N, C-alpha and C positions, 0 to 999 in steps of 0.2 A: 481260310482263317479270317475271322472278322475282328477288327479292332475299332471299337466305337469312336475313339478319339480321331481316327483318320477320315471319318465321314464328314464331308463339307456341307454346310447348309446350301440349299438351292440358290440363295441370293448371292453366293460367291461367284456364280456363273450367270452373267447377263444373258438374256435371250439371244440365241444365235452363236454363242461362244462354242468353238470347236475344242474338244478335249478327248483324251483317251481314258477310258475306264480300265485300269489295270487290275482291279480286284479279281481274285483274292490275293494277288501279289502285293508286296509292300513297297512303298516309296520311301527310300532312305536317302539322307545326304550322302553324296559321294565321299568315299574314304580319303583321308589325307595321310599318306604313308610318309612319315617324316624321317625315315631312316632306310635309304636304299642305296646300294653301291651299283652304279651304272658303268663305272670303269672306263669310260670313254672320255678322251682319247688315250691311247697308249696300251691298254689291255682290252681292246675291243673284241678280241677272240674270247674273252671271258664273258663279257656282256656289253651292251650298247644301248643308246637311247631308243633306237627303233624297236628292238626286241623287248627290252625291259619295260617300255611304256605300253606296248601292245599287251604284254602279260598283265600289267596293272589294269588296263581297261577291261580285260576279260573278267576281272573280279570286282568291278565296281569301284576301283580306286581311280579317282579323277584328278588327284594331285600327288606327285611324288617329290621328295626333296632328296637330292643327290648328295652323297657323302664325299668329302674332299680327297679321300684315298680310295683306292687302288688304281686310279687313273695315273698316267704319266704325261705331263707333270701333275703333281697334286695341286689342289686349290689352296695354295699357301701365300700367294701374292696376286696382285691385279693382273699382271702379265699372264700368269698361268690360268687365271680365271677366264681371261679372254679366249684362250685356247679352248677351254671347256665350252664356252658359249658358242664359239665358231663351230665346234664339232656337233653341237646339239641343234643347230638351226635346221628347220624343216624335217627333223627326224622324230618328233615327239607326238604320240597319239593322245596323251593327256598333258595337263599343265605341269611344268617342272620348275622347282626352285632349287637353290644350291646352298650347301653349307661350305664354310671355309675351314681351313685346317690350322692347328696350332702345333708348331714344331720348335725346337730350340733355335733361338735367334731371329724369329720372324715377328716379334711383338710390334715393331713399327709398321708392319704391313697390314695390321688388322683393321685400323680405322679406315684406310682406303678401301678395304674389302667391304666394310659396313656400308660405305657410301656407294659402292658399286652394286649393292643389292644382295649380298649373301644373307641368309636367314639366321645363321648362328655359326658357332665354331666348335670343332671337335679336336680333342687331344687325347693321347694315350699316356698312361703311367707305366706301361711296360711294352715290350716289343710288339709292334703292330703287325709283323709278318712281312712287311715290305720295306726295303732299305731306304727308300726315298721319303719315308714318313716316320722318323725316329720319335721315341717317347720323350716327354718333358719331365723335368725334375722340379722340386719345390721352387728353386730360384727362377725357373722359367715361368711357372704359374704366377709368382709374385709380379713379374713384369707384365704378364698378360692382364692380370687383375688391375694393375695401375693404368694400363692403356685403355681398357674397356670399361672402367668403373662406372661411367655415366653414359655409356652408349646404349641404344635401344637394340639389344641383342641378347643371345643366350649362349653361355659357355658350357659345353658338354664334355663329359669325360668318359672314356673307356676305363672303368674303375676296376682295374686289377693291378696288384703290386705285391711282390714277395715281401713278407714281413721281415724286419731285421731280426735275425736269430742270434742269440747269445752263443758264443763258441762252445759252451757246455751242453748245448742242446743239439741233438743229432739230426733233427728234422731238416731235410734238404729238399724234399719234394721231387727227388729223382725217381724216374720210373722204376718199379720193382717187379712188375709182372709182364706177361707176354704182351707185345705191342698190338696184337689183334683183339685183345680184350678191352672193352670200353672202360672198365673200372681202372685199368692201368692209366689211361689218359685222364680220367676223372680225378684220380689221386694226385696228379701233377698240378691241378688247378683247383685247390680246395676253396671253400667259402671264405677262409681267412684272407685270401688274396683280395677279394672284393671289400671285406671289412677294412683291411689295412689302407687300401686306396681311398676309400670314402673318408676314413679318419683323417688322412692327410688333406684332402680337399676341404673338409669342414674346419680344420685347424687354420686354414688360410682365408676362409670366407669372410671374416671380419674386415679384411683389407678392401673389400668392394661390396659394402652392404646393400647397395642398390642394384647390383648386377644379378640377373637371373642365372642360376646354376642348374644343371641337369645331369643326371646319371643315365647313360644309355645302357640298354639291354641288361637291366638288373636281373640276376638269376638267383641270388642267394638270399634266402629268407632271413639269415642271420644279420644282414645289414639293415633290415627294416627298422628296428627299434632306434638306432642312432639317427636315422633320417627323420623319424617322427619327432624325436627329442629336439633335433636341430630346428625343425619347422616350428615347434612350439616356442623356441627361443627367438623366432623371427627371421631365421635364415631363409633366404629365397631359393630353396632348392626343391626340385621335383625329380621323379624317376619315371622311366618307361620300362616295360617288359615286352617280351616278344611272343608271337604266336607259338613258336616251338617250345618255349618254357612253360606255356599254359596247356600244352596238348601232348607232349612227349615226356617220357620218364626213363631214367637210366636203366631201371630194371628190365625194360622192354627192348633195349637195343641189343641186337644180335652181334655176336663176335664178327669182326671184320666189316661191319656195315658202316663205313666211314662217311656215308651221306649224313650221318648224325653228328659229325664232329663240328663244333663251333666253340667260340670263346666269348664270354665265359661258357662253360660246358652246360649241357642239359643235366640237371641233377635228379634226385630221387623223387618218387611219387609224393612223399610227404612234403617235399619242398614245393612241388607243383600245387598241392592243395593249399599251402600257406600263401602262395602268390595269388591264387584265386580269392582267398578270403580277404587279403589286403586290398586287392583291386576293386572288390565290390563294396568296400567300406567307403561310401561316397562322402561322408563327413570328414574323415581324418586321413584317408589313404595318402601315402606318399607316391603311389603309382598312379600317375595322372593320364598316361597314354599307353597304347599298345601299338607296336609297329612290327614290320617284318624283319628288319636287319637283313634284307636280301643280299647275300654275299656269295655270289657264284664264282665258279672257276671252270677251266676246261676239264674234261673227264680224266685226263691222265694225272692231274694234280690231286684228284680224289683217291687215287690208288684203289679203285674198286675191284673186288674179286669178281670173277666171271659169273658166280652163282648167287649173287645178291638178289633176294626176292624183288620182283617188280622191274628188273632191268634185263634187257637183252642187248648188251653192248657188243659191238663188233670190234672194240678196241682190244689190242693185245694186252692180256693181263700182265702187269708188271711183277717182278720177282717179290717186291715188298707189298703186294696187294693186301688190303685190309689192315695196314699199319696205321693205327690211330695217332701214333706219335709223329709220323712223317706226312700224313695226308693234309691237304689244305683244309683249314677250318672255316666253315660257313654253310648256312642252310639257305637254300633257294626256295622262296615262297611268295614273292611279290605277286599279288593278284589272287592268292589262295587264302588270305587272312580271314575274310568274312566267313566263308564256309568252314574254315578250321575252328574259329571261335564258336560258330553256331553248332557245329557237330559236338564239340566238347560241352557246351552249355546244355544241350539237350541230353547228352549222356549223364550229366550231373543232375538232371531233373529240374533245372531252373525254369522259372516262369517265363513264358514267351514274351509278353509285353515288357516286362522288366529287362529281359535280355536285349531286346531291340533298343531300348533306351540306353542301356549300358554300352552297347556297341557303338551307337551314335556318339555318346559322350566320350568314350575312350579312343575311338579311331577316327573321329571327324571333328567334333567341336573342340576338344582339348588339343589335338594335334595341330589344328589350324591356329589356335591361340599360341602354342609353343613357338611357332615359326613366324608369328606376326602377320597371319593372313586371316585373322578372326573377323575382319570387316567384309570379307567376300567369299570365304571358303568354309566348309564344315557344317553348314546349316541350311535348311530349307526355309529361307526368309525372303521377303520382298526386298529387292535391291542387291541380293547376292548373285553369284555367278550362274545359278541354274545348273549346279552339278548334282546329278541324281543317279542313284543305283536302284533299279527295279529288281527287287529280290523275291525269288520264289523259294519260300522257306521249306516247302515240302519236297522239292525235287532233290535228286541225288546224282552224283557223277563219280566216275572212277578217275583218279589222278594218274594219267598216263601221258605219253609224248604228245598226243593231240590236245591235251588240256593243260599243258605247260608251255606257254608261249615265250618264255625267256630263252635266250640263245642256246644254252646248254641244258638239255632236258634231264637234269639230275636233281632229285630232291628227296629228302627224308620222307615225304608224303607219297612218293611214287608207289603205286599199287594199293593205296588206301581209298576207300569209298567215303566221300564227304557229303554231308547233308547240307542243302542250300545251294542254289544256283542263281547267279546274277543274270537275269533275262535280258536286261538292257543297261547300257551305261551312257549317260548324257553329260557332256562337258560344255559349260556355258550355253546351255539350251540347245545343243546340237547332239544328235545321237551318234556316238562313236562306234559302239559295238552292240550287237545283239546275239544271243545264243542261237537264234534261228537263222540269221542271215550273215553273221560275221561282221566285218568292218565296213562302215559306210563311207560316204563322200568319195565314191569311186576309188576307195583304197588309199586315200591320201591322208597323211597325218595332219591334225589340226590343233595340236596342243600349243600353248604359248609358254614362253620362258618368263618366269616371274622375277623380274629384275628391279622392281620398284623398291627403293630402300625402306626399311622398317621405320615407322614413325615413333617418335618419343612419346611415351605414355604420360 
């Protein structure tokens, strides 16, 4: 494929300069995945820095930002953060930043975490799934906003919350169908949960007008109008969506295939189409970034049936196999995002050049900006870190155990053929991985921990 904009004038290369000509492959800025659960320390059997960052490098992700939960302890104070840093030392194949956590009662721990170098903060408005990371209520958010009002950070929310229901209304969102049917699970987490949570966040946003707010893993198209209206009023709020919401649809999920369970849930095809439409509206879109929300677990927690397509598990099938209500929620996809987006964009018939620019904007430039790394990550510019993904847009690969380098090789994409292969990944000017030769530097990780505090804008 030829892209005229990528052809450099001869004068850019002084006589004698050595360089590699990668044409017809494409040089892209390394992806910045700003939403990854690496789970170490404490739940390293679920995921860890070594495996998770190797998987990232496989797919051209040169920076990941670790979420404050599912590790034990969570990143909710400086002492816990130091444990996280100690666990990561010498284990990372790409550069790694860290988010802090918001839980009830830790508002006074947040400024010290900003100074220690966390890139942003995340809180839940409903049960997170792990007891050490409880959800926050309005009174907690008010304290957080007061504490961080003028800090150079971003406050992010898992935006799901059950609406207050009048006693005369019978709606309870209790499961009413067989637990192995995906629709049963989908009915328990409707779009109204996201709308309710975002309404509460927006109702409090005036308390910290200078603070950047962000909705993580937006899945429901119904929430988009209120976010657009808030931005038009000057509220500093953005949203991200995820590779799985842009490529998977509820109608296609087989009974019992709990690899697809996540929260918020994967919704219908019409919802997916609406997310794409919003995401590609560069002028006014509320969706500024696309991330993986890589949230893995051990195979036993997924409650997989033995006959799920694409898997050949030696694990004993549990009695409640295929139970969407009991299985752990999370989709594993770190390092698969670029080919996932490319495959879906090509299926939709989108223009090649425009898609390349959109991927760079949504997965590199804007994600770097969101986490305060815009002066060194996310772009191919002089003075930046030299993070590069060499992308072969015409190659294909089958997602199987050998192409899933995260610790537990279970994913909703298992058994699928994806278009687009990252031929090489470079971090700070050093080749970390190639599809031909694997990992370089004698197999030693060379990623850095990104602990420099964010600068005030």
